[in-house]
Structures are given as C-alpha cells and as structure tokens.
N, C-alpha and C positions, 0 to 999 in steps of 0.2 A: 604565555601559559593560563589556560585555561583556569579561572578562579573553580578549585572543589565544588560540585557540589552539595548543597547541606540535606541530606538523604532523608533524615527527620522532618525536617521543614515540610519537605516534599509529600514524605507520605501523609503527614497528616494534613494536606489537600485532599487527600482521598478517603473520603468515610468508609466505599468499600473495601479498604485494607485492615481497617480497626478488626477485623473478624481472626484474624491471622494466622490467612488463610493465602500460603503461596502461588500465585497466577505468575505462571510461565506456557499460557496462549493468549497471550497479548496482541498479538499479531490477526487472531482472529476478533477480537475486540477489546480495548481497552477497559479500566475503570473509569469510569467517569467524575471528575471533578464536582468538588462539593457546591465551589462558586456555580458551575453549570446545570445542578440540581435547585439552586435557589433562585437561577433568575428565569428557570421553565416555572417552579413556584408561583414565583411571581408576576409571570405573563398572566399565567390560568386565574390566577387567584384577582389580580385588580385589574387586566385590560382583555379579556377574552371575548374579545369582540369581531366585530369585521371590521375592514381596512379602506379606508377611503370616504367614511362618512363626516358629516361636519362636527357632530355632537363631540363634545371633549374626551371622553375616554375612547374615543373611533381616534382622533387626533393622538391622542397619546401612543396606539397597537400601532399607527400609521407611522409614526416617528419611531417608535423601537424596533420595528419591521426593518427599514432600510438603514438604521445605524446599524445592526446588524446584517446585513448585506453588504454595507460598506467598510464595514471592518473585515468581512471574512474575504472580501476583494483584496484588498490593503496586506490584510495577512500575506499574502501572496506575491503582492507587487501589482496587482493589476486593477483597475479601478472598477464601478461595479455595474458596468455596462458591459461588462467583458466576463463574465459569472453566471453563471445560475446553478440554483440549489436546488437539490431531488433527496428522491428516498434512497438510494444509492449508486455508486458507480457502475452499476450493470444496467441499469436502469438509463443514466443520462446518457452513456457510449447507444445502448439501442436507440435512443431521441435522435442521437447524432445519425444513425444510420439509418435513418428515416427521413433527413434533414439534407443527406448530402444527394446529387443527383451527379452522374456522371453517365459517360458516352459508351455505349456496347463493345465492348474491347478494349477500354481501359485496366489498366493494371493497380493493382491495389499487393502492396507486401505486408504480411505479417509473421509477426515473431511466434513461436511453437513452441517458447517458453516461457509464455504469458499463462497469468488465470485468465479461465474462459470468459470473465467479463469483459476481455481485451482481445478477445478472439472468435467468438460465435457472433457476435452484431455483424462481424463486417466479412465471416463465411455468408451469411443468409443476404448481406449486400449483393456478393459477387453473385451471389445465385439471382437475385432477382434482376441486377441488372446486366447480368451476363458481363459480368469482369470476369478477368483474367487474376487468381488469386494465385501468386507467391508466396513460395513459406520460407520466411530467415530461421534459418538455420542455426545455431550456436557455432564459432569457432572450434574445427579437431584437428588444429594443428601443434596445439601446445601436451607434454607428453600428461598433464593431470585434464585433459579434456574430457573425458568420460565419468568424470565427478564435479569439476568446474567447471561448466559449461559457460559460456561470456554471450552478450551479442557486441562485436566491435564495431565500430563503423567502419573499418576497413575492409569488412564482408560485402559494403552496401553495394559499392560502384556496378559490381557484377549483378547486382540485379535491376540496377535503376536504369530505367530508360525512361525518353520523353514521352511517354506514355502513362508513367508511375503519377497517382493521382492521391496515394495515402501509404502513411508508413506506420505502423503500429509497432509497440515494446513497450516494456515494463524498465520504471526507472533503476526501482529491484527486487529481485526477486520474492514472492512471498514464501519460496522453498528455502533457495539458495540463499538466501542475504547478499548477494552482490548486486551492486551498485555499478550502476551503467552509465559512461561518459554522455548524459543525453545535449551536450550542445555539441558535441563532436558527430553527434550522427544527426541531430538538426542539419549544420553547416553542410555535412557531407550530401543529405537529402534535398536540400535547398540551394547545392552547388552543381549537381547530375539531372536533378529534378525539380526546375522553379515550379512549374504548376503543383507540386507533389504538398499532401498537410503531414505532418508528422503529430500523432495522434498517442500518447503516453500515461501509461496509467502508473498513478504515483502512490497507491493506497500502501504498500509495504515501506517506502520509503518515509509519507509525511509523519509517520508520530516521532521521526526520528531526527530528521534535519530540517533547517530552515529553506525557505523554496522562495525562490525569483521568478517567477517563470518569462521575464522576457532579457533578462540572463540567461539561460534553457535554450531558448530562440525553437520550443514546442508549438505547434499551433493549436493543439487539444492538449489537456492537461485535467486531470482526475482525480481526486482522493475522498476518503469515506472521514469523514468527522467522527465517526463513534469509534474509529482506531487511533483518533487523536485527541480521546481524553475528553470527546464533546459528544453532543448528542446525537442520537441517530439518522446521521444527515448527510446526505456527501455533495459535493462540490466540481465542476468542471469551469474550466475556462478556454475561451476561445481568442486566439488572436484577430488583431482586426482582419487578417487575410482570411482566416477560416470563420468568423461570424458572415463575411459579404461571401461566403460560400454556401451558407449552411439557409436553408429557405425556411420559411417558420410554420411551426405546427401549431403553433398558436392561434387565438379568435382571430376572424377580420379585423376587426374593428381594434385590434392590437398596434401599436405605432410601428412594431418590427426590426425597433433598433436595437433593443438590448437581446445578451443574448436569454434575460432571462423571459422575455416576452416571445422569443421564438422557440424558445425547450424547455423552459421554465414548470410552464404547464400547471401554478398553481401547486406546487407537488412541497413544498417545503414549509413545515407544521412553524406557523408563526411563533406558539412559543420556544420551539427549537433555534429559529435563527435569533430569536431575539441572546438565544444561551450562548452565542458565537464569540460575542467581545469577551467573555469572561476566559476563552480558550485563549485568543492572541495575550490579552493580558498577562495569563501563567506563564504560557513561554515566552515572551518577551523578555533577551538579555540571560536568559538562560542557556542558547544552545550549543555553547562551546562547553559548556559543563557539562550539560547532557550528554555530549559528544564522549568525552574523558572520562565520564564515567559508565555511559555503556561498551565503550572500548575495556573496559577495566572487567565488565560482566561479562563479555564474550571473549575474550583472552582466557578469564581462569576457567572455565568451560571447555575451549578447545584444545588449552593445553595439556588439561587430563584426558579428553578423548583423544588427543594425539601420542599421548603416554601409552594408550591401550593397544600399539602399533596397528595388526594385518584382523586383528580380532575387528575393531571399529573399520567403518568409511562412512566420511564425513563428504558431503556434497556444498559446494561453493569454497570459497577460501580455505584454506584449512585451518593455520594458524601460526603458530613458532616455530611447528616442524614443517609445513607448507609454505609457510612464508606470506605473512602480509594479515594476518587474519584480526590483528588489532588497532589496523589500520583504518583511520574513521574513514579516511578519501574508500576504502572498497568495499568494505562489507556494512550493514546494519545488523545488530544482533540477536538474529533469525538463525538459529542454530541447525543443523538437519544432520541427520545420519541415521545408518541402521547397523544391527552386530549379527555379527556372522554366528549363525545357528539358531538366531530368536526370529520370529516375526512381531513386525512393531506393533501389534495390537497387543501380543502378550507382554512384551518388555515395558509396555505402557502402564497394561491396568495392575503388573504384578507392582513394579514402583509404585503407583495410585495407593494398592493396595498399602505396601508396606509402611506408608506416611498416614497410613487412616485417612486416607482423603484429605487433607492438609494440600500436598500438594498437585496441583492439576497441570498436565501437558498433554502433548497431543498427538496422536498418528493419525497416519493417511495422506490423502494427493491433495486434499485443500486447492482443489478447484483449476488445479494445475496438472490435471491428467495427460495431459499429449507429455509435457516435461516427465512427468513419472514414467507414465507405459512407454512413451518413441524415444527420450529421450536417453534418459538414466537406466532404461530398461529394468523398471521393478513391478511388480505386483500389486494388486488392489489394494493390498494394506500400507504402499506407498512406505512412506520414512515414520522417525522419528521425530518431533519439531519443538523444542526448545525456543521460545520466542519473548525474548527480554525488552523493558524498557527504562526507561530511567526511574521509575520508585522501586525497581526491585534492587536488591543487596547483594553485596558477595558474599553476606552469610547463608542468603537464598540459596545462592550458586552452588553455594558448598555441601548445604544439605541435601541437594539435590544428587551433587556426586556421590558423597554418600550413602543414598540411598541405593543409585546405580551400583555402585560398588557392591556393595550387601547383595542386592540380587545378582549377579552375573558372575560373583564369586562363589556364592552359596549355590547356586542350582547347576545341576551336571546339565549334557546336552541333550538328554535324553527326558529332563523335565521341560525344556522350555517351550516345545512348540503344542 
C-alpha cells in the first residue's frame, strides 16, 4: 500500500499556492516548483553565457545544460541521444512531421479524439506527401460509448495494412481523463504493420504517472514539462527505429546522430534545461502516493457528479456509479462534464463569481475540437473541465462541490443560459 502523501509538505514546494487560490486548471499548465524557479534564477545570474567555449563560465554552463538533458532523458527511461527538448509538444510534433519521408500512397492512422497537437501535423503531412489518411475512431460497442469513448488496441487490426507507416494516439485524453493502454497499442501496431511508427501524445498523462518509454514500446512520445511542475519546455523521445527514420532538420555540420541534433534546432532555453533535474528529484519516489491521492480527489468529485443523476453528463470513466472512476489504471483526475440547462461557459463563470475569484477552473474544447464536436456532439462551449493534480486537496474539491451545489440549486432554468 502506498504511503500517504504529505500534502502540506507538497504544497510548501509550490510558491504559487501560497496566495490561497484554488487551481483546477492544471491540465492547461501546472504550478511551478520553487526549486525549478531557483535553478532558473541561478543559471541566469551565474552562468548565462553561450555553451561550448573554453573559458570557465562557459564550461560550467555547458556542464549544467547537458546534466539537465541527461536528467530529463533518464526521467523517462531513455538516453540523452534519444530525446529532444523544445518550446512545446506541438512544435516538436511539427518538427517530426517535416523529418519523416514516406512514399505516395503510404498510410497513416490518426486518432480523432486527440489534442490537435497530435492531429494537425499528420493531416498536413498526408497532404504534402500524398498519403492515405485513416481516422481512428473510438470504440462504439459499449453501452456508454457516447460519453466514454476509448481507443482500443483491438480496433486497430481493421485499420492496419502493410502500407501503414504511422499510428498516432493519446496516452490520456486531456478532456476525458481516460488512460489508454499504450503497451497493447504498440504491440498490435508492430505485429500487424512492422514498418509503422507509434506516436503518442503524453501531455495529459505525464503529470500523474511515472513514465517508462521502453516498457510502453512507443516510437515517438512527447509531453510538456510546464504541465509537470517545471519550466515552459517540452520533450520528445524517439526510439532507435524512429531516430533512424527521421531525416535531420539541423545544420549540415552537425553529427545528426542524436535526436537533439536532428530536431532540437537549438530551441531549448539553457536556463530551462538546467531546471529539469529539480522536477525529476521532486517526483522520485512519490508516484504511488501521488496516484493514490489523486484517486481520492477525482472520486470525491465523480461521486458527487454521479449523485446528481441525469442532470449531469460526465465524459470519460464515470466513477462509483459508472464503474472504475477511482482506479489509477483507468483515468487521471481530469474530469469533464456538462449540466442540463446550462451552457458550460455560464456555469463556470457563475461558480467562479460565487467564489469571488478564488476558485479557477475552465470551460471549452481545449484544442480537442474534433473530440468535442464530432465524437461527443457538443457545441463550441464544450465541457466544464476540472483538472486536478496531487497538490490539490480533498477540501478544495469539497469547496468546489459546495459552490456548484449552491449555483445549481439556487438558479432556476430560466436564468441559467
């Protein structure tokens, strides 16, 4: 059994929480560790010079930079040569899309429920190289398929052929919170289409669970550190077979052996890279406790939403009434829902006003417009999303529940929209 998380100690590690605000918009960007801010300041004050020179300060700066790169790679079980750092996951995936060369008529399979960062680059790649684009739609055979769409490895054999070159999907949906079985997906793709690469967006998964890229079997795997308590930076992993398939976008005089040389394009701020070991050190040994604590957070909210009955529609795994909502293997604590008679925007703004601006959460499509519109069948206001992480508390969740109850119970249908 996981040791209980010391929430007071955890919250003390995040200076941004000291002001008393309640942040339930963490899927858009987490609070930053104080140790991260300190390392950024230290780098800028003491070693803010170009890398690679022979003078002492440059040697120290270079050492710090590569220590950061190595720590980032080891954090996911990779080597430094297999990762590239850049400003965002979106940018890194676009870099990949310009580094892949397929033949006209080759096929790519793209998940329709993903964040647009893991859709648009591949749609444009298909257009440029005259590839056949196949959409991977979630399962539609389960009773709750309309509100709980999932990507299943068992759906893939019908889409895969010897001409498949790329399959893309999300590790966890940034709206549904649902965790997909990337190991099973990777094995299925590699068994049926040995020449295909598996590309995974892990942005919504990485803040919540430990990552071992070799165990997952994905070929391309990316997430954003600024959603994992770190600086505004993202990281891409490429397996050896993916690294070999990527042409270099870097300068001609580079070695082109590492992913950084091929796709990094000098886009990682030195001071931000220097901060990454602080994230790795903070999370080391905490993952079981984080998962257990986050399960309590999401189950508290899911139980209340479920108790509202047909008034509320929860998307993704349902919780106690719908099964599995508190299971760490099933979902992360990103909970999205709609309320009958309410626009998502109106409800969020009313609750935030009721809290006098202390509680912050979100409404919208969250760059997963195809999921929201085509799969869930919702309008432009999308869902109400409450995205929690381990520094949130059960008391904060109960505060949000009390605010929601007050707004929903005190407002008649005529005043809701």
